[in-house]
MIMIPA-79805 format. One line per 8 residues: number of its first residue (from 1); their letters; for each residue x, y, z of C-alpha. Coordinates in nm, 4 decimals, padded with zeros to 6 digits, always signed. Layout:
BEGIN
NUM	a	X,Y,Z; ...
// end
This chain:
BEGIN
1	mtvsldql	+00.0049,+00.0139,+00.0264; +00.2609,+00.2331,+00.0965; +00.4149,+00.1605,-00.2469; +00.1571,+00.2816,-00.4731; -00.0168,+00.5764,-00.2462; +00.2183,+00.8591,-00.4285; +00.0945,+00.6575,-00.7420; -00.2608,+00.6687,-00.6740
9	rrchvavd	-00.2671,+01.0734,-00.5345; -00.1580,+01.1168,-00.8885; -00.4965,+00.9704,-01.0156; -00.8025,+01.1847,-01.1673; -01.0793,+00.9407,-01.1021; -01.1663,+00.5931,-00.9202; -01.3894,+00.3011,-01.0161; -01.5473,+00.0417,-00.8156
17	lgaartrv	-01.7033,-00.2051,-01.1333; -01.9129,-00.4198,-00.9087; -02.1452,-00.7062,-01.0190; -02.4345,-00.5041,-00.8889; -02.3301,-00.1496,-00.9125; -02.0727,+00.0856,-01.0482; -01.9442,+00.3818,-00.8726; -01.7242,+00.6377,-00.9895
25	fikgsglv	-01.5287,+00.8941,-00.7692; -01.3844,+01.1756,-00.9502; -01.0982,+01.4168,-00.7252; -01.2603,+01.7098,-00.6316; -01.5715,+01.6114,-00.6817; -01.6403,+01.3101,-00.5178; -01.8948,+01.0357,-00.5413; -02.0601,+01.1427,-00.9058
33	vdepsvva	-02.1962,+00.7820,-01.0059; -02.3921,+00.4982,-00.8633; -02.6175,+00.2569,-01.0931; -02.6373,-00.0677,-01.1207; -02.3956,-00.2406,-01.3524; -02.6348,-00.2829,-01.6321; -02.6817,-00.1781,-01.9964; -02.9683,-00.2734,-02.2476
41	vntrtgsl	-02.8407,-00.3375,-02.6081; -03.0644,-00.3738,-02.9791; -02.9230,-00.6829,-03.0937; -03.0009,-00.5703,-03.4393; -02.8141,-00.2561,-03.5049; -02.5815,-00.3200,-03.2057; -02.6870,+00.0236,-03.0549; -02.7090,+00.0839,-02.6878
49	iavgefae	-03.0795,+00.1700,-02.5784; -03.0047,+00.2336,-02.1530; -02.7530,+00.1918,-01.8956; -02.7948,+00.2060,-01.5532; -03.1169,+00.1697,-01.3390; -03.3575,+00.2241,-01.6523; -03.1798,-00.0529,-01.8109; -03.2261,-00.2794,-01.4814
57	kmtgrtpe	-03.5871,-00.2263,-01.4882; -03.6152,-00.3239,-01.8213; -03.4876,-00.6998,-01.7314; -03.7347,-01.0083,-01.8346; -03.9711,-00.7167,-02.0070; -03.7953,-00.6544,-02.3230; -03.8816,-00.8059,-02.6687; -03.6594,-01.0269,-02.8223
65	yirvarpv	-03.4345,-00.8143,-03.0109; -03.3251,-00.6169,-02.6851; -03.0790,-00.7775,-02.4647; -02.9987,-00.6672,-02.1241; -02.6557,-00.8070,-01.9929; -02.4510,-00.7710,-01.7224; -02.0893,-00.7164,-01.8277; -01.9253,-00.7578,-01.4968
73	tggtvvdv	-01.9518,-01.0733,-01.2888; -01.8243,-01.1293,-00.9386; -01.6168,-00.7810,-00.9939; -01.4532,-00.9246,-01.2873; -01.4933,-00.7755,-01.6395; -01.6369,-01.0431,-01.8303; -01.7353,-00.8409,-02.1693; -01.4852,-00.5461,-02.2347
81	elaqrmlr	-01.6355,-00.3431,-02.4718; -01.9784,-00.3570,-02.3374; -01.8416,-00.2244,-01.9800; -01.6465,+00.0414,-02.1974; -01.9938,+00.1488,-02.3338; -02.1481,+00.1160,-01.9735; -01.8906,+00.3472,-01.7989; -01.9415,+00.6141,-02.0864
89	gllgeklr	-02.3006,+00.5977,-02.0749; -02.3050,+00.6366,-01.7009; -02.0891,+00.8760,-01.6546; -02.2611,+01.1008,-01.9287; -02.1394,+01.4087,-02.1695; -02.0692,+01.6508,-01.9307; -01.8449,+01.4266,-01.6963; -01.6774,+01.2469,-01.9875
97	rqlrrkpl	-01.5865,+01.6265,-02.1603; -01.4614,+01.7300,-01.7796; -01.2341,+01.4222,-01.7832; -01.1059,+01.4817,-02.1351; -00.9608,+01.7645,-02.0378; -00.6899,+01.6220,-01.8318; -00.4132,+01.5685,-02.0596; -00.2628,+01.2637,-01.8878
105	lraaactp	-00.5903,+01.0980,-01.7423; -00.4717,+00.8427,-01.4698; -00.7511,+00.6143,-01.3211; -00.7551,+00.3643,-01.0460; -00.9882,+00.0846,-00.9894; -01.1034,-00.1922,-00.7808; -00.9920,-00.5604,-00.8030; -01.1368,-00.8518,-00.6271
113	hdsdplaq	-00.8494,-01.0340,-00.3917; -00.6134,-01.2826,-00.5939; -00.7720,-01.2090,-00.9422; -00.6007,-01.3508,-01.2445; -00.3927,-01.1689,-01.4875; -00.6568,-01.1801,-01.7348; -00.8945,-01.0159,-01.5375; -00.6720,-00.7461,-01.4200
121	ratvetmv	-00.6012,-00.6804,-01.7741; -00.9702,-00.6794,-01.8730; -01.0103,-00.3845,-01.6060; -00.7526,-00.2335,-01.7304; -00.8792,-00.2274,-02.0945; -01.2404,-00.1227,-01.9517; -01.0607,+00.2116,-01.8022; -00.8798,+00.2643,-02.1064
129	glgarrve	-01.1616,+00.2939,-02.2920; -01.2471,+00.5642,-02.0630; -00.9708,+00.7724,-02.2201; -00.6857,+00.6643,-01.9030; -00.3366,+00.6669,-02.0097; -00.2418,+00.5118,-01.6751; -00.4615,+00.2491,-01.4401; -00.3723,+00.1623,-01.1520
137	lvdtliaa	-00.5280,-00.1354,-00.9642; -00.5754,-00.1284,-00.5889; -00.7144,-00.4546,-00.3837; -01.0892,-00.4351,-00.3100; -01.0376,-00.5520,+00.0170; -00.7414,-00.2648,+00.0960; -00.9407,-00.0208,-00.0617; -01.2985,-00.0966,+00.1552
145	avgcglpv	-01.1003,-00.0961,+00.4656; -00.9523,+00.2308,+00.4420; -01.3333,+00.3650,+00.2940; -01.4617,+00.2270,+00.6457; -01.1752,+00.4029,+00.8781; -00.9902,+00.1032,+00.9723; -00.6068,+00.1368,+01.0620; -00.4721,-00.0500,+00.8014
153	eqptasmi	-00.1524,+00.0931,+00.7738; -00.0934,+00.0305,+01.1880; +00.0849,-00.2858,+01.3070; -00.2367,-00.4065,+01.4368; -00.4505,-00.6601,+01.3176; -00.7975,-00.5461,+01.1093; -01.0699,-00.7728,+00.9900; -01.2502,-00.7025,+00.7220
161	mvcgaatt	-01.5317,-00.8989,+00.5526; -01.6380,-00.7358,+00.1721; -01.9962,-00.8977,+00.1518; -02.0738,-00.8473,-00.2551; -02.3276,-00.9691,-00.5194; -02.1050,-01.2439,-00.6711; -01.8538,-01.3207,-00.3956; -01.7540,-01.2513,-00.0265
169	qiavlslg	-01.3894,-01.1581,+00.0443; -01.2394,-01.2099,+00.3821; -00.9047,-01.0689,+00.5014; -00.6846,-01.0053,+00.7934; -00.4636,-00.6939,+00.7440; -00.1880,-00.5422,+00.8985; +00.0886,-00.2805,+00.8112; -00.0907,-00.1926,+00.4984
177	sivtaeri	-00.1361,-00.4910,+00.3432; -00.3209,-00.8464,+00.3568; -00.1587,-01.1035,+00.5767; -00.4048,-01.3846,+00.4804; -00.7232,-01.3692,+00.2998; -01.0089,-01.5710,+00.1311; -01.2768,-01.5610,-00.1474; -01.5846,-01.7343,-00.1500
185	pvggnaid	-01.8230,-01.7437,-00.4279; -02.1473,-01.6789,-00.2415; -02.2891,-01.3414,-00.2140; -02.6274,-01.1596,-00.2353; -02.6964,-01.3203,-00.5585; -02.6465,-01.6856,-00.3879; -02.8948,-01.5869,-00.1141; -03.1549,-01.4970,-00.4144
193	haviqylr	-03.0985,-01.8088,-00.5529; -03.1513,-02.0129,-00.2407; -03.4689,-01.8049,-00.2153; -03.5676,-01.8753,-00.5687; -03.5327,-02.2511,-00.5453; -03.6927,-02.3078,-00.2412; -04.0263,-02.1275,-00.3915; -03.9676,-02.3411,-00.6741
201	hqhelmlp	-03.9474,-02.6945,-00.5132; -04.1747,-02.6504,-00.2516; -04.4443,-02.4308,-00.3765; -04.3839,-02.4649,-00.7863; -04.3878,-02.0829,-00.7590; -04.1741,-01.8683,-00.9837; -04.0977,-01.5129,-00.8814; -04.0159,-01.2274,-01.1364
209	sqavrplq	-03.6958,-01.1418,-01.1589; -03.6822,-00.8322,-00.9715; -03.8966,-00.9475,-00.6901; -03.6281,-01.1343,-00.5154; -03.4385,-00.8626,-00.3226; -03.8158,-00.6991,-00.2159; -03.8901,-01.0511,-00.0998; -03.5618,-01.0665,+00.1161
217	lalhgtgl	-03.6501,-00.7717,+00.2827; -04.0462,-00.8302,+00.3634; -03.9202,-01.2127,+00.4959; -03.6232,-01.0616,+00.6731; -03.7554,-00.7599,+00.8725; -03.6121,-00.9384,+01.2069; -03.3393,-01.0911,+00.9740; -03.2366,-01.4397,+01.0477
225	eptgptat	-03.3517,-01.4281,+01.3952; -03.6805,-01.6498,+01.4724; -03.8668,-01.3603,+01.5474; -04.1449,-01.1568,+01.3736; -04.4356,-01.3010,+01.1613; -04.4322,-01.6796,+01.0924; -04.5976,-01.6511,+00.7384; -04.5985,-01.4163,+00.4650
233	eihgrdva	-04.7940,-01.3913,+00.1235; -04.6187,-01.4156,-00.1762; -04.7373,-01.3483,-00.5511; -04.5630,-01.5606,-00.8230; -04.6416,-01.7420,-01.1369; -04.7256,-02.1216,-01.1080; -04.4767,-02.3308,-01.2888; -04.7402,-02.5850,-01.4078
241	tglarsvl	-04.9888,-02.3638,-01.5588; -04.8120,-02.0313,-01.6068; -05.1032,-01.8563,-01.4141; -05.0650,-01.5743,-01.1310; -05.0772,-01.7412,-00.7978; -05.0142,-01.6517,-00.4181; -04.8730,-01.8723,-00.1378; -04.8555,-01.8282,+00.2304
249	vdtaairq	-04.4790,-01.8970,+00.2800; -04.3160,-01.9942,+00.6384; -04.0764,-01.7937,+00.7272; -03.8847,-02.0032,+00.9504; -03.8274,-02.2281,+00.6334; -03.7111,-01.9723,+00.4154; -03.4658,-01.8708,+00.7256; -03.3261,-02.1996,+00.6910
257	aihtplta	-03.3041,-02.2038,+00.3289; -03.0570,-01.9163,+00.3608; -02.8420,-02.0618,+00.6283; -02.7166,-02.3395,+00.3738; -02.5084,-02.0985,+00.1365; -02.4078,-01.8775,+00.4424; -02.1978,-02.1779,+00.5946; -01.9763,-02.1672,+00.3383
265	vldgigkv	-01.9024,-01.7846,+00.4554; -01.8472,-01.9265,+00.7819; -01.6306,-02.1869,+00.6574; -01.3854,-01.9233,+00.4553; -01.4000,-01.7092,+00.8237; -01.2747,-02.0123,+01.0129; -01.0292,-02.0581,+00.7170; -00.9034,-01.7137,+00.7601
273	lrdcppdl	-00.8450,-01.6919,+01.1462; -00.6575,-02.0619,+01.1399; -00.4239,-01.9326,+00.8697; -00.3675,-01.6219,+01.0677; -00.0365,-01.5681,+01.3584; -00.1703,-01.6105,+01.7020; -00.0174,-01.2250,+01.7758; -00.3096,-01.0866,+01.5364
281	vadladgg	-00.5967,-01.3272,+01.6402; -00.5540,-01.1706,+01.9592; -00.6120,-00.8120,+01.8508; -00.8950,-00.9489,+01.6421; -01.0447,-01.0411,+01.9856; -01.0749,-00.6380,+02.0358; -01.1261,-00.4955,+01.6836; -01.3120,-00.8030,+01.5484
289	itmvggfa	-01.4851,-00.8078,+01.2064; -01.6212,-00.5274,+01.0123; -01.8650,-00.6152,+00.7441; -01.8655,-00.3956,+00.4230; -02.1035,-00.4005,+00.0810; -02.4665,-00.4495,+00.0090; -02.4967,-00.7815,+00.1835; -02.3691,-00.6725,+00.4667
297	rlpgldql	-02.7212,-00.5177,+00.5316; -02.9152,-00.8683,+00.5501; -03.0748,-00.8348,+00.8735; -02.9510,-01.0845,+01.1454; -02.6143,-01.1482,+00.9285; -02.3995,-00.9767,+01.1645; -02.5562,-01.1418,+01.4744; -02.5070,-01.5383,+01.3106
305	lrnattmp	-02.1208,-01.4092,+01.2814; -02.0789,-01.2899,+01.6536; -02.2408,-01.6422,+01.7275; -02.0502,-01.8510,+01.5187; -01.6972,-01.6637,+01.5969; -01.7681,-01.5274,+01.9416; -01.5991,-01.2147,+01.8450; -01.7182,-00.8442,+01.7897
313	vriaerpe	-01.9219,-00.7627,+01.4538; -01.9781,-00.4527,+01.2956; -02.1494,-00.3082,+01.0099; -01.9805,-00.0127,+00.8253; -02.1819,+00.2930,+00.8394; -02.2130,+00.3230,+00.4540; -02.1227,-00.0539,+00.3436; -02.2053,-00.0143,+00.0083
321	ycavlglg	-01.9616,+00.2782,-00.0829; -01.6616,+00.1742,+00.1415; -01.4641,+00.0602,-00.1464; -01.5292,+00.3423,-00.3894; -01.4413,+00.5684,-00.1015; -01.1626,+00.4340,-00.0068; -01.0054,+00.4824,-00.3459; -01.1039,+00.8350,-00.3193
329	emleghvq	-00.9294,+00.8731,+00.0085; -00.6047,+00.7569,-00.1508; -00.6811,+00.9876,-00.4487; -00.7724,+01.3173,-00.2488; -00.3952,+01.2129,-00.0440; -00.6241,+01.1552,+00.2878; -00.4348,+00.8369,+00.3691; -00.0574,+00.8857,+00.5157
337	pltlnpla	+00.1977,+00.6159,+00.5097; +00.3268,+00.4802,+00.8353; +00.6800,+00.6161,+00.8827; +00.8803,+00.2628,+00.9431; +01.1843,+00.4420,+01.1229; +01.0677,+00.7430,+01.2816; +01.4109,+00.7882,+01.4745; +01.6081,+00.8356,+01.1856
345	eae	+01.4038,+01.1019,+01.0669; +01.4284,+01.2680,+01.3794; +01.8177,+01.2877,+01.3338
// end
């Protein structure tokens, strides 16, 4: 982290390309873009019809010649051209004109922990399509830790859990670097899928694609804890007849369906703690785990982790924005590297 801080201070724009949402931070202007990572394309002409919020509303409602796509999966760009067009569309002409005034535009972008060189290259090419002459890649775990105020540059342990849409990343940080980390292919989408599969198998009910997240919120107003209403009425489509139908769903059974994918997250936390040096584990007994990302807001998830780890667990103040705001802090020069030899400087 101390090596690249000087280079990050020279950057003009920071981008967090997430599977669910894309966020852009411009130096001096702050957070300027926070939109879903979705594009709608006319397959006959190849033209871009919509990006962001409007494109997401079109999901499942388009004729056959309009394709709604997500060019980013699990924090990795899977379609560079579409990602470039999406970024340009989200920024708009006014912001793009502002960036074009920079003769040597430098950009910073988040990348998932332990991403392979091809994934990193795809991210760089996406930023180059935005006009960047140089691209700095920052591990999402470090950016998110800075964004939520953890003392990552100090010689003490800080444990962070980035709960994304497609993946969950867990790490222990110290002295500005990652000591041990784990990336698990379970995120908010896996929770959605668990709810969908339960309703399909147990009640033969199909849900609209945009109804899953509101369904989660309705069912889990009290989270993973067995309190609140015992049943909820859900509207969907019958698998056999295709007709609209309503069923009364047992909330306890839904909670049980959601617990299944969360066991992988608990296993990942256990592996990180087992690989961590004992001195740092002792620090974590006081500092605990900090949760960031949109999936962190699942009610009751923090209590589940407390019960499983017997460690303090807290949710960051603005968990969805921690990664991009952390990059912004580095761009603005608010993060100072640790002085490793203060006595030498005093002389």
